[in-house]
N, C-alpha and C positions, 0 to 999 in steps of 0.2 A: 730242382732246388729244394733243399730240406725245409720242412715246415713243421711247426708244433701243432697246427690245427688239424683236428680230426675230419674225416670225410662226412659231410652232411648228406649228400646225395650222390649216387652213382647211377649211370644209365648209359645208353648208346644214343648219340645224335647221328642221324643218318639222312642222306639225300638232301643236303642243304642247297636251296635255291636262294641266291642273293642278288637283288636288284639294287644298285647303288646310285644315289642321286646327289648332285651338288646342291647345297643350300646356303642361304645367308647365315653366317655364324650367329647373328643376333637372335634368330628364332630359337636357338638352343640355350640361350643364357638362362631362362627360367628352370631348365633341367640340369644345369651344370653343377656337379657336386663340389663342395668345398675341397680345397687341397688338390684339385685337378685342373688341367687346362686342356683346351681343345687340341686334338691331334690332327694335323693336316696331311693330305696326300698331294705332294707337288703343288702346294698352295691352295688346294681345294678342300673345302669343308664338306664331308660326305656323311650321308645317312644311308642306312641299308634297310630295305624290306626283306625279311628273312622268313622262309618257310622250311620246315624240317620235321622229322619224326623223332619223338622220344620212344625208345624201346628198352625193355628190361629195366625199368626204373625201380630203384630202391631208395627209400628214405631211412637213414640210420640203419642200413642193412636189411630193411624189411620191405618186401613187395606187398603193396596194399592192393587188395582186390579191386579190379576195374580201373586201376590207376597205374598200370604197368606200361602199356603201349598207347600212344596218343599223338595227335598233331600239335604243333605250335606255329604261330605266325607272330613275328614281332617287328617293331621299328626300333632301330638302335643307332647311336652315333659313337664317335671314337674320341677317347681322352687319354691323357697320360698323367702319371703322378710320380713325383720325385720323392723317394723315401729317405733321402740323406746320403744314399750311396749310389743308387741307380734309378733310371726311369722305368716305371712299370706301365706298359701299354694296356689299356682296358676299354671296355664298352659300357655305355649307359643305355638303359632301355626306357624309352618313353611310353611304350605300349606293348603288352604281350597278351596274346589270345590263345586259350586252350579250351578243350571241351569239358574239363573236369573242375567242378566247384571246389573240391577239396584242395587241389593244387593252388587255386587262387587264394584260399584261406591261409594255407601254410606260407606260400611265398610272399604274399603281401604283408603278413604279420611278422614273420621272422626276418625276411630280407628286404622289406620295404620296397618290393617290386611293384609293378603297375599292371597286374594281371586282371583279365576279365574272362568269364566263361561264356562261350557261345557255341552253338552247334557247329561241328566241323566234320570234314571228310577229306579224303585224299585219293588219288589214283596214280598208278604207275603203269604206263601202257607202252609196249614196244611200237616203234614207228619205223618200220623197215628193218633191215639187217644191221644198221649202223647207229641208230638213234633210239632214245627212250624219252617219253613225255612224263614229266613230274608235275602234278597239279595239287595245290592245297586250296581248300575252300572253307569259308566260314559264313554263317548266316546271320545277317543283321537286318532287323525290321522287315523280315519276310523275304529278303533278297540274298542270294548267294554271291559273295565277293570271291575273287579269284587271284591267285598268285602261282605262276608256274613257268616252266621252261622246257624246251626240247633240247636234249643233251646228247653229245656224242658218247658212244659206249666205251671208248678208249680212255684210260686214266693216265695222268701225267703228274710228276712231282711238282710242287710249288717252287718256282724259281726265286732264288734270293734277290731281294730288291725289287720284286715285281709288285704290280697292283694287287694281285691275288694274295701275296704275302701280307701286305698292309691290311687287307680286309679280314683275312682268316686268322692271322697270328696275333690274337689277343688272348691273354691268359689271366686277366683280372676283370672283375665286375665292380662297378661303383654305383652307388645310389645316394641321392641327396637326402639328408635327414633334416638339417637346418642350414642356415646361412654359413655356419662354421663347423658343421659336423657331417661326416660322410660314412656310409657303410661300405666296407671293402671285403671282397671275397675272392679266393683263388680258384681258377678253373684249370683242370689238368687234362690234357689229351695229347696224343702223338700228332705229328704234323700230318695233315690230311693230303689226299690226292685230289686233283681237279680234272675237269673235262671241259672241252669246248661247248659253247652254247650256240645253237643255231637260231632259235627265236624264243620269245617269251610272251607272257600275258600278265597284266596287272589291271584288274577292274575292281574298284573299291569305293566306298563312300568315305573319301579322305577327310572331309570336314567333320563328319560325325565321329569318326574313329580317332583322328589325330589333331583336329582343330583347324580353323581357317588358315592359320599361318603356314601350314604345310601344303595347302592346296596348290599354289603356283609351282611348287618344286616337285611334288609327286605326280603332277598331271602331265608332265612332259616325258620325252624319251629318257631313260636312265643313262647316266654317264658310263656305266658298265654293268654287265650281267655275268655272274659267275655261278658255278656249281661245284660242290665238293662232296666226296663220298661219306665223310664223317668217320666216327670211331667210338670206342668206349670213352667216357668222360667221368670226371669226379669233380664235385663242387665242395670245397672245404668250408668249414664253419666260419662265419663272418666275424670280422672285428670292426672297430670304429676308428676313424681318423678325426683329429681335431685340428682345425686350421689355427696356426699360431697367430694370436691377435696382433702381433707387430708386423706380420707379413701383409703385403698388398693383396687385393682381391685376386682370386685364382684365374679369372677369365683373362688370359693374355693371348695376343696374336703371335704364335710361334711359327708363322708361315715361313719366315726366313731361316729358321733353324732346323727344319726337317727336310 
């Protein structure tokens, strides 16, 4: 789709591990941006724990020393916004962890994201002839937290209408600014390929990282676990949405319409 916005950031997102959990929609209300509504998968409100690699990162075309290749772990949920012509499906990030303080400074100030900098590391280990282990770790209060999966080496296209399509096919980001104002930015990438997941690990201080409301939902077995190979990506310069004062609040239960 044509856009007048210039590219703010280009990079590669690689080896995405996605643990998806069903939650009560009410716990997401404080994070829901104006002019968006929750996007449900078959009546379920999902959040995702995501671990992946940033590679070949450029900001406004420039590679910043020591800020080119690094890990990220985030917690996100899914929304949609109607722009008067079509629905745009997007993601909202409640927490993002990277090992670079400069990334935190730029993203939080320019895009109103929710980044924090913590020590991080990752590993990619062959597990026999047919599987690979992907592990992302971040250190909080002296303890290493973990997110990872053991993945089949064979790649497959994302099937139309599948749960994988719902999780991975989001090309917009939204951040809450005020009760009536939202930051919106476009994310561009090709459709990724996915692989089967044999097992997974998630060990984290959920309450300290994400708040007590998330503890009951992120402490149980996830609803689904996915992995995608990733690709080159581009994030366009953001703009702002203003909720029309005559419209009702954006938090609506669209479970019956998706």
